[in-house]
C-alpha positions as CSV (number, residue, x, y, z in Angstrom):
1,M,-75.9,119.2,-170.4
2,L,-79.6,120.0,-170.2
3,P,-81.1,123.5,-169.4
4,V,-81.9,124.2,-166.0
5,G,-85.6,124.2,-165.4
6,A,-87.6,127.2,-163.8
7,G,-89.5,124.8,-161.5
8,D,-89.0,124.1,-157.9
9,G,-86.4,121.5,-159.0
10,R,-88.0,118.3,-157.5
11,H,-87.1,116.6,-160.8
12,E,-83.6,116.4,-162.4
13,R,-83.9,116.6,-166.0
14,A,-81.4,114.1,-167.1
15,A,-83.5,111.5,-164.8
16,I,-86.5,112.4,-166.7
17,V,-84.7,111.8,-169.9
18,V,-83.4,108.4,-168.5
19,Q,-87.1,107.4,-167.2
20,L,-88.5,108.3,-170.6
21,A,-85.9,106.1,-172.4
22,A,-86.3,103.2,-170.0
23,A,-90.1,103.3,-170.6
24,L,-90.0,103.1,-174.4
25,P,-88.7,99.5,-175.0
26,P,-91.6,98.0,-172.9
27,G,-94.1,99.6,-175.0
28,A,-94.9,103.3,-173.8
29,A,-96.5,104.8,-176.9
30,N,-97.3,108.3,-175.1
31,L,-96.0,110.4,-172.4
32,S,-98.9,109.3,-169.9
33,A,-97.9,105.6,-170.6
34,A,-94.4,106.5,-170.3
35,E,-95.0,107.9,-166.6
36,Q,-96.7,104.5,-165.5
37,P,-93.4,102.6,-164.8
38,G,-92.1,105.3,-162.6
39,L,-95.4,105.3,-160.6
40,R,-95.0,101.6,-160.2
41,H,-91.5,101.4,-159.4
42,R,-90.6,104.4,-157.4
43,S,-88.2,102.6,-155.0
44,L,-85.9,102.0,-158.0
45,S,-86.3,105.6,-159.9
46,G,-87.5,107.8,-157.5
47,P,-90.6,110.0,-157.9
48,A,-92.0,109.7,-161.4
49,A,-92.1,112.9,-163.6
50,S,-95.5,113.6,-164.8
51,D,-96.3,113.6,-168.4
52,S,-96.4,117.6,-168.6
53,T,-92.8,117.8,-166.8
54,T,-91.6,115.3,-169.3
55,R,-93.1,117.3,-172.2
56,R,-91.5,120.5,-170.8
57,T,-88.1,118.9,-170.4
58,L,-88.4,117.7,-174.1
59,T,-89.3,121.0,-175.3
60,A,-86.2,122.3,-173.3
61,L,-84.1,120.1,-175.5
62,D,-83.6,123.2,-178.2
63,E,-80.9,123.1,-180.7
64,P,-78.1,124.3,-178.3
65,A,-78.3,121.2,-176.1
66,P,-77.9,118.5,-178.6
67,T,-74.6,120.5,-179.6
68,R,-73.2,120.9,-176.1
69,M,-74.1,117.1,-175.7
70,A,-72.0,116.5,-178.9
71,K,-69.2,118.8,-177.7
72,A,-69.2,116.8,-174.5
73,R,-68.9,113.5,-176.2
74,R,-66.2,114.5,-178.4
75,T,-64.0,115.6,-175.5
76,V,-64.6,112.4,-173.5
77,R,-63.7,110.3,-176.6
78,Q,-60.4,112.1,-176.8
79,H,-59.8,110.7,-173.4
80,V,-60.9,107.3,-173.8
């Protein structure tokens, strides 16, 4: 669902979004703070994405990406 990155592919974009979502409830107020849980818990989540990688991932979520996600949700809901 997420656009493919142009980098070396070390970080899966969906995993970056999940790591960011997991960092928000404990109180991460910015991307640097959102990076910290991933650094402390590498054994659970794999290598942490840097704040700049997270920023590039969020920038890549342009208008077509949410549209594709909504279409995928509709398709899954038809089967559930």
